[in-house]
C-alpha positions in Angstrom: 91.8 89.4 98.9 90.1 89.4 102.3 86.4 88.8 102.6 84.5 90.1 105.7 80.9 90.7 106.4 79.6 94.2 106.9 79.3 94.0 110.7 83.0 92.9 111.1 84.1 95.7 108.8 82.0 98.3 110.6 83.3 97.1 114.0 86.9 97.1 112.9 86.9 99.8 110.2 90.4 101.1 111.0 92.0 97.6 110.7 90.3 97.0 107.4 91.3 100.4 106.1 94.9 99.8 107.2 94.8 96.5 105.3 93.5 98.2 102.2 96.1 101.0 102.4 98.8 98.3 102.5 97.6 96.8 99.2 95.1 94.2 100.4 91.7 94.2 98.7 88.8 93.9 101.1 85.5 92.4 99.9 82.6 93.5 102.2 79.8 91.0 102.0 76.2 92.2 102.7 73.2 90.0 103.1 70.5 91.8 101.2 72.6 94.3 99.2 75.3 94.0 96.6 78.8 93.3 97.9 81.3 96.1 97.8 85.1 96.3 97.6 87.5 98.5 99.6 90.9 99.1 98.1 93.6 101.7 98.3 93.6 104.9 96.3 96.7 103.8 94.5 95.0 100.5 93.4 91.9 102.4 92.3 94.0 104.9 90.3 95.9 102.0 88.6 92.6 100.4 87.6 91.2 103.7 86.3 94.4 104.3 84.2 94.2 100.7 82.8 90.6 101.3 81.9 91.3 104.6 80.2 94.3 103.1 78.3 92.1 100.2 77.1 89.4 102.6 75.8 92.1 104.6 74.1 93.6 101.6 72.4 90.1 100.5 71.3 89.6 103.9 69.7 92.9 103.6 67.9 91.9 100.1 66.6 88.6 101.5 65.3 90.4 104.4 63.6 92.9 102.0 61.9 90.0 99.9 60.7 88.3 102.9 59.2 91.5 103.9 57.5 91.9 100.3 56.1 88.4 100.5 54.8 89.2 103.6 52.9 87.2 106.0 55.1 90.1 108.3 55.8 90.9 111.7 54.3 94.3 113.1 53.4 95.2 116.6 54.6 98.2 118.8 54.1 100.3 119.6 57.1 99.9 123.1 58.4 103.3 124.8 58.9 103.7 127.0 62.0 105.5 130.3 62.0 
């Protein structure tokens, strides 16, 4: 991870974007505002996928807990044509 202040990033935006597109994470520090992170679209997509997968697994865990607690219902399978 590379940390740089806002002014340095603003003055050298292309260089920092190039670093991010090559897999480097860039932390942009700002004095009176919250810091931000610049990362590649591929890294962002991987993080989003991991987040969605974690939420899906959490839903599955809750569903299994409900079944174990006897809160499930049995249904007959519907046969297609």
